[in-house]
C-alpha positions in Angstrom: -75.8 -20.0 -36.8 -76.8 -23.6 -37.8 -74.0 -26.2 -37.7 -73.1 -27.4 -41.2 -72.2 -31.0 -41.7 -68.6 -31.5 -42.6 -67.1 -34.1 -44.8 -65.6 -35.8 -41.8 -69.0 -36.3 -40.1 -70.3 -37.7 -43.4 -67.4 -40.2 -43.3 -68.3 -41.1 -39.7 -71.9 -41.7 -40.9 -70.7 -43.9 -43.7 -68.7 -46.0 -41.3 -71.7 -46.4 -39.0 -73.7 -47.3 -42.1 -71.1 -49.8 -43.1 -71.6 -51.6 -39.8 -75.4 -51.3 -39.7 -75.4 -48.8 -36.9 -77.7 -46.3 -38.5 -81.5 -45.9 -38.5 -83.7 -46.1 -41.6 -84.0 -42.4 -41.7 -80.2 -42.0 -41.6 -79.8 -44.6 -44.3 -81.8 -42.6 -46.7 -79.7 -39.5 -46.0 -76.4 -41.4 -46.3 -77.5 -43.2 -49.5 -78.4 -39.8 -51.0 -74.9 -38.4 -50.0 -73.3 -41.5 -51.5 -75.1 -41.0 -54.8 -74.2 -37.3 -55.0 -70.5 -37.4 -53.8 -68.2 -39.6 -55.8 -65.4 -39.2 -53.2 -67.7 -40.4 -50.4 -68.8 -43.3 -52.6 -65.2 -44.2 -53.2 -64.5 -44.1 -49.5 -67.5 -46.4 -48.9 -66.5 -48.9 -51.6 -62.9 -49.0 -50.3 -64.2 -49.4 -46.7 -66.5 -52.2 -47.8 -63.6 -54.1 -49.4 -61.4 -53.5 -46.4 -64.2 -54.8 -44.0 -64.5 -57.9 -46.2 -60.7 -58.5 -46.0 -60.6 -57.8 -42.3 -63.2 -60.6 -41.7 -60.6 -63.0 -43.1 -57.9 -62.1 -40.5 -57.2 -64.7 -37.9 -54.9 -63.7 -35.0 -53.2 -66.4 -32.9 -50.7 -65.7 -30.2 -47.3 -67.4 -30.4 -46.6 -70.3 -28.1 -44.0 -68.1 -26.3 -46.5 -65.4 -25.7 -49.0 -67.9 -24.2 -46.2 -69.5 -22.1 -45.1 -66.0 -20.8 -48.7 -65.2 -19.8 -49.2 -68.5 -18.0 -45.9 -68.2 -16.2 -46.8 -64.6 -15.1 -50.3 -65.9 -13.9 -48.7 -68.7 -11.9 -46.3 -66.4 -10.1 -48.7 -63.4 -9.6 -49.3 -62.4 -6.0 -51.8 -59.6 -5.7 -50.9 -56.8 -3.3 -53.7 -56.2 -0.9 
């Protein structure tokens, strides 16, 4: 019995497509699916917007976190 592609695997393909991790042949198939399935297209557009917003995130540790890490490093004695 041939394995049928589930919606979840299509979502995984769309995520790979979003991050340019698909081949040209896969791109054609994914783009066809996007044009035929509105819910998949909605997922792609939402993900595209989310990816754009994620690119704006900048994470910086607090001074206390850096201080704690440095203090731990200074006092660390490996057990050999």
